N, C-alpha and C positions, 0 to 999 in steps of 0.2 A: 503418632506421625508418618509412616507409611504412607497409605495411604493419600494424605494432605499433601504431602511434597511432591508427591506427582504430578495430583493436582493441580499445581502450583504451579509446574515445569509448564506444563503442558498449556495454563492460560497466559504465561510470560512469551512462550515460541509464539500462541495465536494470536499475539498482538507485535505487530511488526513494530521495529525503532531501529531505522536504519542510521545512519550516524546526521547528527542535528535535527532529527525526531523525535527525542527518544518523552519525551513530556509525557506520553501517555502512557507508557511503561514505570515512566517514573512513580506517576500518582499509584499504580499499581502496585508496586511493592511496600510504599509507605504503606497504604492502606491494610496491606497483609502483615506488614509489624505490626501495625495500630491494634488491629485484630489480635494479633498473638502474644499482644501486651506486653512490647516494648515499653520503656520508659520516657525516649524519645524517638520521634519519627517524623521527619520533612522532608523536603526538597529543597537544596539552599540556593539563593541566588544562582550559583551556575548551573543548575537541573540536575545536581546530583540527589542522587537516592538516600539518606543517610538515617540510621536507626541504632539507639544506644539502649544497655540493658546494663545498669547500674552493678557495680561491685560490691562486696558485703565492706572493701575498705577506700580511702581514697590514695588515688595516685594512679598514672598509667597504665594501661590495661592492652587489652590485643585489638588490634584492626584486622579485620575478615574485609580484603578490596576486592570489586570484581567492577564489570563496566555494564553498560546497559544497551549501548551500541553493538550492531553487526552489518558485516558488510551485504553487497548486491547478491541476487539470490541465483544470478547468473540464469541460466538457460533452464524454466520451468520445467519442459519438453524432458529433461535430462534427471528430474526427480522421480524416484520409485515412488514418492508420495508430496502430496500439495507442499509448500515448503513451510507454511503455517500451519498447516495442519493439526500439528503434535500428535500425530498417530501414532499411536504404540501396536508393533505389530506383536507375532506368536512370538518372536523370540524373544521379547522383552526388552524391546529397542523403541524409543519416545524419537521420532523423526522430527526432522523439522531445520530451518537457515536459526541459526543462535542454541540451538540446543544443546553442544557442547561448548560454544563459542558465543556465549556466558552463560545463557539461561540456567542451566541444569546445575552448576557451578553456585549457582549465583542463590536458586533455591536453595541448595544444600547449605549454604552459609546461612539463611535468613531462619530455615527452621532448623537448624543443629545450634545456632546460637540461644535461642528461644527456649530450646530442651534442657539445654545444661542449666537454668535457672527451676528444673522442677523440684528441684532439693532443696530451694533457695537461692540466692543471688552466689556467683560467681565469686573466686576471690578478689576480683579487676575489674570496670570497667570493661564489657564487650561493645565494639563498634564496627558496625557491619553497615559500609558504602558501595555504592555502586554508581560509577559515574561518566560522564558524556565523554563522549568522540575518544574514545582511548581508540580507535580502529583508524584515527586520523591526527594520532601522536602524542596525546592524552591530555587535553585542555581543561577534562575535567577535574583528572587528579593534579595537574597544574597547581589549580588554586583549591581544591579541597585539602590537598596534605601539610602547606603552610595552619589553617586552621586547626590540623588534628594533631600538629609536631608535638607541641608540649603533652598532650593525652596520651598518645599510643607510646608504649614500650617496644610494641614487637606490630611489624605488621606480614601477613598472610597473605600472599597472592592468589587467590581463586581460581586459576587460568586450570585448565585440563591436563594432570601428568600422568594420568592412569593410575592415581594415588602413590605417586610417587613423591617424597620430597622429594626439593628443587632450589637448590642453594645459589644458583644464578644463571643470568643468562648474558650474552653479550649487546655490545650497544648496536645504534642501526644509523647509518647515516647513508646520503644520499648524494651523489658528487655529481658535474658534469661538467664534459669535458666537448672543446668546440673545436673540433679540425678544420684547417681554413685550406681554400684552396684557388684554381682560377677558373671559373667556369669556360667549360669551350666545347666544339663536337666532337662527340664519340667517338668520330672516323679518325679523328686526328692523334688520340690516344697518347696523349703528354701525360703519361704515370707523374712526375716531378708535381706537376699541378694539382692532380686529382687527388682529392682526399683519404678516398677511400684507400687509396696505398699506407696513407701515416697510419689513418686507424689497423689497417691490418698486422703493420710492423707493432702498436701499440699493443695489441692482444696477444701479439706472438711472444711479447716480454712482457704482458700479465702473468701469463700463463706459468712461467716457471720461477715468477720471481719469489723469493722466500717472506712468507706472512707472518705479522709478529705472534709473537705465539706467551700467553699469561699461563703461569703454573696451576691456577685453577681453572680457568675458561676456557683453556685450549686455546688455538690458533687462530686469527683470522681469517675473513673470507671477502672475496673481491668477487664482485659475479655482475656482470655486462649487460644490461637489460634492453632497456630503451633505447634506439635507434630512430635518428632520424634525417633526413636530407633535404635540401631546397630545392628540388627540382622533381617533378613527378614527371618525366619526359627520357623516356630508354636512353635515345642518341644525343642526349644533355648531359654532361658531367657536373655533379655536384659545386656548386662554393666553397659549402661546410656542409659538415657532419657532424651533429650531437650526439653523443653518447653519453647515458645515465649509466652508474655501477653504481649498484649495493654492495655497500660497506659494513660489515659486522666489524665490528671494532672490541678491539679489549686492549683497552687501556691510552690507541694513539691519539694524541691532541690534532687538532686542525692544524697546526704548522708541521707535525710530521706528515698527516695525511698529503698536502702542498709537496713536501720534500721528495716525497716518494713518486707521486706524480709528475713530477718535475724533470727523476731523473729517467721514468721509463718512457717520457716523451722528448727528450734529449733528444735537439735536430731536428724536430718537426716545428711547423707554424700551428701550434693550439692553444689556445685559452683556458686556463683551468677555474673551477669555482666551487671550490671546499667552504660549505655554510660553517658557522661558529657553532659551539655547541648549544643546546638548548632552540635553536632555531627549526620552526615547522613548517611546512608550505611543500612545497614541490618538490625541493629543498631541503633534505632536515639532519639533524646529527642530534643524537644525545645517547648519552651515556647506559652500559649496561651497568645489570646487579652483581655485586661481587661481594660475596659470603663464603669465610670461611670454614672448609667442608668440617672441619672439628668447633665450629661457636656451639655454644652452650645451646642458642636455638634449635640449629640444626639437628644436633643430639639431641633435644627435648621434643620436637617434633617427632625426629624416627622412632625414640622409645614409645610414643604414643600413638605412632601406626602400628607398630609391632604388637602392641598389649591389645590394641584394638579391632585391628583387620588381620591381623596374623601375619606368617611372612608375605615377603614382597621382595619388591625389587629395592636396591639401594639407592643412597641419595645421588642429583648427581644434576643435570645441566639441559635449560629449555634452549631450542636452537631460536625461536621466535621472542622478539622484545614485549614488554609488557609495561605495567602504569609502577611494579615493582622500580623500576628507573626513579622516581621522583622521591619513594619513601626512602630507599637507599640512599639519594642525596642528601633530603633533609636530614641522613643520622640516624634513622630511625632500621634500628634489626630487620631485615630481610630477608624472608623464606618463602617457597613457593610451594602448592600443595590443593591439588584439583581433582575431583573425578573427572572421566572421558577419556576417551583418546585423542589426542591434542591433531594426531594426522590425519582426523575427519575437517579436520575446522577449516572454513571456508572450500569445503567444496558442495557437490552436489548431491552429497550420501551422508548428508551430514546427520547424526545421531546421537543420546546418548544411552547408552545397557543402562535400565532400572536400577542393578547390583549395584551399579558405579554411582548411580546418584545416590541412591539410600546409603552406600559405606561411606561417602563423605561425609554427609548428613551426620551420622555418627561419629565420624574421626571428629568435628566440629565440635560438635557436643560434648565430647573429652576434652578437647584440648583448651577448652577455654573453662575449662574446673580448674587448671592449673594456672600460679602465678607465673608469667614471661618469665625464662628462664635468661636474663642478660646479662653481661657482665657489666 
């Protein structure tokens, strides 16, 4: 399995698949599944690549879930190797955009599931799926999960985790505040009419406000990101200033979010836009994944990790959001695990270590040889 999974990962990296342009990669994944003897392999109506290995007994089985798309390469001059080269260096690192997020883990799931049937079918069906548009909020997963809901007893989100079992992550919302003022000549310096001053007061309050805290997911975070003003003249004050907040949620409802923002902007002329749950687009709001750390599935996956890979990090949380929000919301027990360092994702120094890649494939092969442990 070792050389083929490395070569397959290189071919995946060498095939660009930006969001909304994943068709070529989906075809490559399905062709590899067919070559490896999957019982079913197809591209669904949404463009997701889906494979199935039949188990010995009927009933819901495993879903190993990754995605097909990757983010922009950024400035190619900053890459140590061309971003679609799939170069393997002397240190055993396979370089390129998508190497760790998500093509290395994708290859590990495809090959790990195939290896599991070497001595016969696994106990239950194994579904291996890679979705479109995960980087844009998960349109592929939103359509895939309902189709597989009754067939999956457990979902393993195969995003990079440095081979750590992951039991959750916070939700993600992007909200907009528009601070209103009265534009005037900057020489008049009317602070009451300049929305930048209201913005400054809001940011001061935001910096010290208490965040929502969940006993499993920890504290929410609210981070100012994009700031825009409706003027390009240095001697004209803006009529409005628009601020986008990245809100990593731990269970707050849209109503609760709106009430907190109203409190923080009291006395200000401001409009607040908080999208409803499952909204996608410029503004979005999707919940997180919250699986209890002592859930039987977490315990099972950690036991397999120790048996196959030896000592390692204890189960923990992801900082980023994944398609696991769709499986979790559908009532499918959801836990994460994947090869590769997640801090390299979306950077211009993205690679996956060959050792991590092969360890991930071994882990998935061992995991799906067991029946999912769910309540």
